[in-house]
C-alpha positions as CSV (number, residue, x, y, z in Angstrom):
1,M,-22.9,-4.8,-16.4
2,F,-26.0,-6.8,-16.9
3,K,-25.6,-8.0,-13.3
4,V,-25.1,-4.5,-12.2
5,L,-28.2,-3.5,-14.2
6,A,-30.3,-6.2,-12.4
7,A,-29.1,-4.8,-9.1
8,A,-29.9,-1.3,-10.2
9,M,-33.4,-2.2,-11.3
10,F,-33.9,-3.9,-7.9
11,A,-32.8,-0.8,-6.1
12,L,-35.3,1.2,-8.2
13,A,-38.2,-1.0,-7.4
14,P,-39.6,1.0,-4.4
15,R,-39.8,4.1,-6.7
16,A,-40.7,2.3,-10.0
17,G,-43.6,4.6,-10.5
18,A,-41.1,7.5,-10.4
19,G,15.1,-8.8,-29.2
20,T,14.9,-12.6,-29.1
21,E,11.8,-12.5,-27.0
22,V,8.5,-11.8,-28.7
23,Y,5.1,-10.5,-27.6
24,I,2.3,-12.7,-28.9
25,G,-0.8,-10.7,-29.6
26,V,-4.4,-11.7,-29.9
27,S,-4.3,-12.1,-33.7
28,P,-2.6,-15.3,-34.8
29,G,0.8,-14.8,-36.3
30,I,1.4,-11.3,-35.1
31,E,4.8,-11.0,-33.4
32,V,6.5,-7.9,-32.2
33,K,10.3,-8.2,-31.9
34,K,12.0,-6.4,-29.1
35,T,14.3,-3.5,-30.1
36,A,17.6,-3.1,-28.2
37,V,17.7,0.4,-26.5
38,A,20.4,1.6,-24.2
39,L,19.3,3.4,-21.0
40,A,22.0,5.5,-19.4
41,R,22.0,6.8,-15.9
42,F,20.3,10.1,-15.6
43,H,22.4,13.0,-14.2
44,P,21.8,15.9,-11.9
45,S,21.8,19.2,-13.6
46,R,23.9,20.7,-10.8
47,P,26.8,18.4,-9.9
48,Q,27.0,17.2,-6.3
49,T,23.4,18.2,-5.6
50,P,21.6,15.3,-3.8
51,E,18.1,16.6,-4.6
52,D,18.9,16.7,-8.3
53,L,20.4,13.3,-8.2
54,A,17.4,11.8,-6.4
55,L,15.0,13.3,-8.9
56,A,17.1,12.1,-11.8
57,E,17.1,8.6,-10.5
58,A,13.4,8.6,-9.7
59,L,12.6,9.8,-13.3
60,R,14.8,7.2,-14.8
61,E,13.2,4.4,-12.8
62,I,9.7,5.4,-13.9
63,I,10.8,5.5,-17.6
64,R,12.6,2.2,-17.2
65,A,9.5,0.5,-15.8
66,D,7.3,2.0,-18.6
67,L,9.6,0.8,-21.3
68,L,9.9,-2.7,-19.9
69,Y,6.1,-2.9,-19.4
70,S,5.5,-2.0,-23.0
71,R,7.2,-5.3,-24.1
72,Y,8.7,-3.5,-27.1
73,F,12.3,-3.1,-25.9
74,D,15.3,-5.0,-24.7
75,L,16.9,-2.4,-22.4
76,K,20.7,-2.3,-22.2
77,E,22.2,-1.0,-19.0
78,D,25.7,-0.9,-17.7
79,A,28.0,0.7,-15.1
80,L,29.5,2.8,-17.9
81,S,26.2,4.7,-18.0
82,T,27.6,6.8,-15.1
83,A,29.8,8.6,-17.8
84,N,28.9,12.0,-19.1
85,L,27.2,10.6,-22.3
86,D,26.4,14.1,-23.6
87,A,30.1,14.8,-24.2
88,S,31.9,11.5,-24.2
89,Q,32.3,10.0,-27.6
90,E,34.0,7.0,-26.0
91,S,30.8,6.2,-24.0
92,L,28.6,6.7,-27.1
93,A,30.8,4.3,-29.0
94,Y,30.4,1.7,-26.2
95,W,26.6,1.9,-26.3
96,K,26.7,1.7,-30.1
97,S,28.0,-1.9,-29.7
98,L,24.9,-2.8,-27.7
99,A,22.0,-0.9,-29.2
100,G,20.8,1.3,-32.0
101,H,19.4,4.0,-29.7
102,L,20.3,5.6,-26.4
103,I,18.3,7.5,-23.8
104,T,19.8,10.0,-21.5
105,G,18.4,12.6,-19.0
106,R,19.2,15.5,-16.7
107,A,17.0,16.8,-13.8
108,Q,17.0,19.7,-11.4
109,D,14.9,19.9,-8.2
110,S,14.4,23.5,-7.1
111,G,11.9,22.7,-4.4
112,A,8.5,23.8,-5.6
113,V,9.4,23.3,-9.3
114,W,11.5,20.7,-11.1
115,T,12.9,20.6,-14.6
116,F,13.8,17.6,-16.7
117,T,15.5,17.2,-20.1
118,A,15.6,13.9,-21.8
119,R,17.2,12.9,-25.1
120,L,17.0,10.0,-27.5
121,Y,20.1,9.4,-29.6
122,D,20.3,7.5,-32.9
123,L,23.7,5.9,-32.3
124,S,24.1,4.9,-35.9
125,G,24.2,8.5,-36.9
126,D,25.6,9.9,-33.6
127,K,22.8,12.4,-33.4
128,V,19.9,13.4,-31.1
129,V,16.7,12.5,-32.8
130,M,14.3,13.6,-30.0
131,E,14.8,16.0,-27.1
132,K,12.0,16.8,-24.6
133,F,11.9,19.4,-21.8
134,Y,9.5,19.2,-18.9
135,Q,8.9,21.5,-16.0
136,G,6.3,21.4,-13.2
137,E,5.3,20.7,-9.6
138,K,6.2,17.6,-7.7
139,R,2.7,16.0,-8.4
140,A,3.4,16.1,-12.2
141,M,6.7,14.4,-12.1
142,R,5.4,10.9,-12.8
143,R,3.3,12.2,-15.7
144,A,6.3,13.8,-17.3
145,A,8.2,10.5,-17.2
146,H,5.2,8.6,-18.6
147,M,4.9,11.1,-21.4
148,F,8.5,10.7,-22.4
149,A,8.3,6.9,-22.3
150,D,5.3,7.1,-24.7
151,D,7.2,9.5,-26.9
152,V,10.0,6.9,-27.2
153,V,7.5,4.2,-28.0
154,M,5.9,6.3,-30.7
155,R,9.3,7.3,-32.2
156,L,10.8,3.8,-32.3
157,T,7.7,1.7,-33.1
158,G,5.2,4.0,-34.6
159,R,2.6,2.7,-32.0
160,Q,0.7,4.5,-29.3
161,G,2.1,4.1,-25.8
162,I,0.0,3.6,-22.7
163,A,2.2,4.9,-19.9
164,H,0.2,8.2,-19.9
165,S,-3.1,6.4,-19.5
166,K,-5.2,6.0,-16.4
167,L,-7.9,3.7,-15.1
168,A,-11.1,4.8,-13.5
169,F,-13.1,2.4,-11.3
170,A,-15.4,2.2,-8.3
171,N,-14.4,1.0,-4.9
172,N,-16.2,0.6,-1.5
173,A,-13.3,0.9,0.9
174,T,-15.1,3.9,2.6
175,G,-18.3,1.8,3.1
176,R,-19.8,3.3,0.0
177,K,-19.0,2.9,-3.6
178,E,-16.9,5.9,-4.8
179,I,-15.0,6.6,-8.0
180,Y,-11.2,6.4,-8.1
181,I,-8.5,6.9,-10.7
182,A,-4.9,5.5,-10.9
183,D,-2.1,5.6,-13.4
184,Y,-1.9,2.5,-15.6
185,D,0.9,1.2,-13.2
186,G,-1.3,1.6,-10.1
187,E,0.5,4.7,-8.9
188,N,-1.1,8.1,-8.2
189,L,-4.3,6.6,-6.7
190,V,-6.9,9.3,-6.2
191,R,-10.5,9.2,-4.9
192,L,-12.6,11.6,-7.1
193,T,-16.0,11.4,-5.4
194,S,-17.4,11.7,-1.9
195,D,-21.0,11.1,-2.7
196,N,-21.6,8.8,0.2
197,S,-23.8,6.8,-2.1
198,I,-23.5,4.1,-4.8
199,D,-21.2,5.3,-7.7
200,L,-20.5,2.9,-10.5
201,L,-19.6,2.4,-14.2
202,P,-17.2,5.3,-14.9
203,R,-16.6,6.0,-18.6
204,W,-14.0,8.4,-20.1
205,S,-14.6,11.1,-22.7
206,V,-12.7,10.7,-25.9
207,D,-10.0,13.3,-24.8
208,S,-9.8,11.8,-21.3
209,S,-10.6,15.1,-19.7
210,R,-13.9,14.0,-18.2
211,I,-15.4,10.9,-16.6
212,Y,-19.1,10.0,-16.6
213,Y,-20.6,7.7,-14.0
214,T,-23.9,6.5,-12.6
215,T,-24.7,7.6,-9.0
216,Y,-27.6,7.3,-6.6
217,R,-26.5,10.5,-4.9
218,W,-30.0,12.0,-5.5
219,G,-31.9,8.7,-5.1
220,N,-32.4,8.0,-8.8
221,P,-29.5,6.4,-10.8
222,D,-28.4,9.6,-12.5
223,M,-25.4,10.2,-14.6
224,F,-22.8,12.7,-13.3
225,E,-19.8,14.3,-15.0
226,I,-16.4,14.8,-13.5
227,D,-14.4,17.6,-15.2
228,L,-10.8,16.6,-14.3
229,K,-9.3,19.9,-15.5
230,A,-11.7,22.1,-13.7
231,G,-12.0,19.8,-10.7
232,K,-15.8,20.0,-10.7
233,I,-18.5,17.3,-10.5
234,R,-22.0,18.1,-11.8
235,P,-25.1,16.2,-13.0
236,F,-25.2,15.3,-16.6
237,T,-28.4,13.4,-17.3
238,T,-31.2,12.9,-14.8
239,F,-33.9,11.1,-16.7
240,Q,-36.3,9.1,-14.6
241,G,-34.9,5.6,-14.1
242,L,-31.5,4.3,-15.2
243,N,-28.9,6.7,-16.7
244,I,-25.8,4.5,-17.5
245,P,-23.0,5.7,-19.7
246,G,-21.7,3.4,-22.4
247,G,-19.2,5.0,-24.7
248,F,-18.6,7.8,-27.2
249,S,-18.6,8.1,-31.0
250,P,-15.2,8.8,-32.5
251,D,-15.8,12.5,-32.6
252,G,-16.8,12.6,-28.9
253,M,-20.1,14.4,-29.7
254,T,-22.5,11.4,-29.2
255,M,-22.7,9.1,-26.2
256,V,-24.3,5.6,-26.4
257,M,-26.0,4.8,-23.1
258,T,-28.6,2.7,-21.2
259,L,-31.8,4.4,-20.3
260,S,-35.0,3.0,-18.8
261,R,-37.3,6.1,-18.6
262,G,-40.1,4.0,-17.0
263,E,-39.7,1.1,-19.4
264,D,-37.4,-1.8,-19.9
265,P,-33.8,-0.6,-20.1
266,G,-32.7,0.0,-23.7
267,I,-29.9,1.4,-25.8
268,Y,-30.0,5.2,-26.7
269,T,-27.7,7.8,-28.2
270,L,-27.3,11.1,-26.5
271,N,-26.1,14.3,-28.1
272,V,-23.7,15.6,-25.4
273,M,-24.4,19.3,-26.3
274,T,-28.2,19.3,-26.6
275,K,-28.9,16.2,-24.4
276,A,-31.3,15.0,-27.1
277,V,-31.8,11.2,-27.0
278,K,-32.7,8.7,-29.6
279,K,-33.7,5.1,-29.0
280,L,-31.6,2.7,-31.2
281,L,-33.6,-0.5,-30.5
282,K,-37.3,-1.2,-30.3
283,G,-38.9,-4.4,-29.0
284,F,-35.6,-5.9,-28.1
285,G,-36.2,-6.9,-24.4
286,V,-33.8,-5.6,-21.7
287,S,-30.7,-4.3,-23.4
288,S,-27.7,-2.6,-21.9
289,S,-23.9,-2.3,-21.8
290,P,-23.4,-0.6,-25.2
291,T,-19.9,-0.1,-26.6
292,W,-19.1,1.8,-29.8
293,A,-17.0,0.4,-32.6
294,P,-13.9,2.5,-33.2
295,D,-15.2,3.5,-36.7
296,G,-18.5,4.7,-35.2
297,G,-20.6,2.4,-37.5
298,Q,-21.6,-0.3,-35.1
299,V,-22.6,-0.7,-31.4
300,A,-22.1,-4.0,-29.4
301,F,-24.5,-4.6,-26.5
302,V,-26.1,-7.2,-24.3
303,S,-29.8,-8.2,-24.5
304,D,-32.0,-10.9,-23.0
305,R,-34.1,-11.1,-26.1
306,S,-33.4,-14.8,-26.6
307,G,-33.9,-15.6,-22.9
308,N,-30.4,-15.3,-21.3
309,P,-28.2,-12.2,-21.8
310,Q,-26.3,-12.6,-25.1
311,L,-23.9,-10.4,-27.0
312,Y,-25.3,-8.6,-30.1
313,V,-24.0,-6.1,-32.7
314,L,-26.1,-3.3,-34.2
315,D,-25.3,-1.7,-37.5
316,I,-26.2,1.9,-37.1
317,A,-26.9,2.7,-40.7
318,S,-29.1,-0.2,-41.5
319,G,-30.5,-0.9,-38.0
320,K,-29.8,-4.6,-38.5
321,T,-28.6,-6.7,-35.6
322,R,-26.6,-10.0,-35.3
323,K,-26.2,-12.3,-32.4
324,L,-22.6,-13.3,-31.6
325,T,-22.9,-15.7,-28.6
326,R,-24.9,-18.6,-27.3
327,F,-23.7,-18.6,-23.7
328,N,-25.6,-19.1,-20.4
329,W,-24.8,-15.4,-19.6
330,C,-22.9,-12.6,-21.3
331,D,-22.0,-9.2,-19.9
332,S,-19.9,-6.0,-20.2
333,P,-18.6,-6.0,-23.8
334,S,-15.8,-3.7,-24.8
335,W,-14.7,-3.1,-28.4
336,S,-11.0,-3.3,-29.1
337,P,-9.3,-0.1,-30.5
338,S,-8.4,-2.0,-33.7
339,G,-12.1,-2.9,-34.2
340,E,-11.2,-6.6,-34.7
341,W,-12.3,-8.0,-31.4
342,I,-14.9,-7.6,-28.6
343,V,-13.9,-8.6,-25.1
344,F,-16.7,-9.5,-22.7
345,A,-17.5,-11.4,-19.5
346,G,-19.5,-14.5,-19.6
347,R,-20.1,-18.1,-18.5
348,E,-20.9,-20.9,-20.9
349,T,-22.9,-23.0,-18.3
350,P,-24.8,-22.0,-15.2
351,K,-22.3,-23.8,-12.9
352,E,-19.3,-22.0,-14.1
353,K,-17.7,-18.9,-12.7
354,F,-17.6,-15.7,-14.8
355,N,-14.6,-15.4,-17.1
356,I,-13.2,-13.1,-19.7
357,F,-13.6,-14.0,-23.4
358,I,-13.0,-12.3,-26.8
359,T,-14.8,-12.8,-30.0
360,D,-14.4,-11.7,-33.6
361,L,-17.2,-9.8,-35.3
362,T,-18.8,-12.9,-36.6
363,G,-18.9,-14.8,-33.4
364,S,-17.1,-17.7,-35.0
365,Q,-13.9,-17.2,-33.1
366,I,-14.5,-17.1,-29.3
367,R,-11.5,-17.5,-27.0
368,R,-11.3,-17.7,-23.3
369,L,-8.8,-15.5,-21.6
370,T,-9.3,-16.5,-17.9
371,S,-10.0,-19.8,-16.3
372,G,-10.1,-21.3,-12.8
373,A,-9.4,-18.1,-10.9
374,G,-12.6,-16.8,-9.3
375,D,-15.1,-14.6,-11.1
376,N,-13.6,-12.4,-13.7
377,E,-15.7,-9.6,-15.1
378,D,-16.0,-6.0,-16.4
379,P,-13.2,-6.0,-19.1
380,S,-11.8,-2.8,-20.6
381,W,-9.2,-2.5,-23.3
382,S,-6.0,-0.5,-23.0
383,P,-5.8,2.3,-25.6
384,D,-3.3,0.3,-27.7
385,G,-5.4,-2.9,-27.6
386,R,-2.5,-5.0,-26.1
387,F,-3.8,-5.2,-22.5
388,V,-7.2,-5.8,-20.7
389,A,-8.3,-4.5,-17.3
390,F,-10.9,-6.5,-15.5
391,T,-12.2,-7.3,-12.0
392,S,-11.4,-10.6,-10.4
393,T,-12.2,-12.4,-7.1
394,R,-9.2,-14.8,-7.3
395,N,-7.7,-13.4,-4.1
396,G,-10.9,-13.6,-2.1
397,R,-12.2,-10.1,-2.8
398,R,-13.0,-8.1,-6.0
399,E,-9.8,-6.4,-7.3
400,I,-8.8,-4.6,-10.5
401,F,-6.4,-6.8,-12.6
402,I,-4.6,-6.2,-15.8
403,M,-3.5,-8.9,-18.2
404,D,-2.0,-9.1,-21.7
405,A,-4.6,-9.4,-24.4
406,D,-3.9,-13.1,-24.9
407,G,-4.8,-13.7,-21.2
408,S,-1.2,-14.0,-20.0
409,A,0.6,-12.1,-17.1
410,P,-2.4,-11.2,-15.0
411,H,-1.5,-8.9,-12.1
412,P,-3.4,-6.6,-9.7
413,L,-3.5,-2.9,-10.5
414,V,-3.3,-1.4,-7.0
415,E,-3.5,-2.4,-3.4
416,L,-6.7,-1.0,-2.0
417,K,-9.0,-2.1,0.7
418,G,-12.6,-3.1,0.0
419,N,-13.9,-4.3,-3.3
420,S,-13.4,-2.7,-6.7
421,F,-15.7,-2.6,-9.6
422,T,-16.2,-1.7,-13.3
423,P,-12.8,-0.4,-14.5
424,S,-12.5,1.9,-17.5
425,W,-9.2,2.6,-19.3
426,S,-8.6,6.1,-20.6
427,Q,-7.2,7.0,-24.1
């Protein structure tokens, strides 16, 4: 974001007076063994109804993809899954030989409204341990499947799932930078703004019901708010100069942000109800890109105080800061949900491309996650801390990519014309 900040300051210049497999996580020694789970064929609620069958198969495929993506499960599937598993004890006995749990589902497509019932069986006790019922319009079908997949993850692992989550980002396919959102798997791509301007740096509210972003819609880089439930977009802060959202305190009542207000850009807190601001740093040079620690006690940010932009951490209570990096350039830090790591973009020497790194809170453990694949910038953690979204030019244009938190398995989020910028992952 420090590069974006430089561009924004330049734009302001004319008006400056105005199972057996394991997932290897970031932390050494942490392994998550895959759990065997049986996934039966989902059935139509009304026999011999093609619409119901098509809906059941579509829902099953979404849930299957979600569970595989999670890396937690070894899915067991077989032709016997065509049996009526709700009534056939013989079929249940077969699945018991393969897995400890079984997922079944039934769906009905009534045209304008669909219904879906899904069950999770504990095969060791021959009992239903979770049953969920969903009903809605066609546009909500994928969300229902994602929600059930996350419920399975929580029930069987005790961990938060990410299938319900979304990514917000900017893209210039229209010739202007606008704000888009997509599901974590790249589906349900929606353009949210039509500002015909420069829109950048979206950030989610704690409850993921709102998105805040910087826009030049009115000439000044103001901050606007997108209320996703109400479907409304309105100005949020319009201080003179830069208004750039950073992140929220755990209770969602305070935002940390970058403001300039006729001076060098600095780090401020903003009361989201009263709009009262407080400057957190004084005499610290150009500072930006704040990200709040999950416990609310610290803020990581980037400052050029030592010459080149470096990563710092501010302790809110004491006001003390510590420097974590000694790179040629650092940018766009994002604090992990666990609080153990900060991911950021940077380059160690002037001749290098930008890459994604993580560091612990002392700066003594810095690890490179990308290498030799274009410029990689703007990292953002998934809500469970197991994946990182970022931008990459490895395919010749700037796209949104997602990789595992150890740097493995990078893949593009969505196929979209133009260039994409500054992704932000919802809770």
